[in-house]
N, C-alpha and C positions, 0 to 999 in steps of 0.2 A: 504494499499500500504506501501510495507517495505522501509526502508529509507536505503542509502548507510552505515550508520554509525551503524545502529541495527546487533547484533552479526548473527541473523537470516538470515541476507543477504549473509553473506559469507559460511553457510554452506549446502552442495550440500546431496542431500536425495537420496539414491539410491531406484531405483523404486524394485517393490515386486518382477520382474524378474530377475533385477539383483542380489538382494541377494537370492534368490534360485539357480541360478547357481554358485555363491560364495560358497557357502555351500553343493551343490550337488557332494558327493564323486566321481561318475563315472565321471561326468563331468570334475572335477579336474584331473582325472587320464587321460583322452583322451586331454588336453589340456598339460599335463606335457610330453606326449610322442609326441607330436604335434610340442613342442618346441623344445625337444631333438634332433627329426630328422632334424628339420630345423638348428639347431646349427652344427650337423653333417656336412650336406650338405655345409653350409658354411665353416667350417672347411677342409673337402675334397677340394672345390674351391679354398681356400687361399693355402691349401699343394700342390696340383695336376693340378691347373688352370681347364678350362671350361670340358676340356675332358682329362681322363688319358692318360700320353703320353707313349706309348708302342711302340717298335721297332718289327716291323716285319721283320723275318728273313726269305728269302725262300731258298729254295734248290738251289745249284747251278746247271745250264743245265747240263747233261750230255750227252754224245754222246752213238751212238749205241755200240761200242765197251766198254764203261764204265766198264761192268761186267766182261770182260774177263780178264784174268791174263795177264801181260807185260810179252812177250818173248824175 
């Protein structure tokens, strides 16, 4: 049994799966892209709010005689 004052008590040892994913380059690229997309989303929300605010301009209603020149 380890004692709390021994050095081995404080050292975390990663599993073989953890070591594999820390050294597997394709997985690191995927994680890098995921974190960057997540940061971009956070920045977008911080700058623009949940939904981008866009003003929708509708055309003015025109009557039947709108296309005729004034006489």
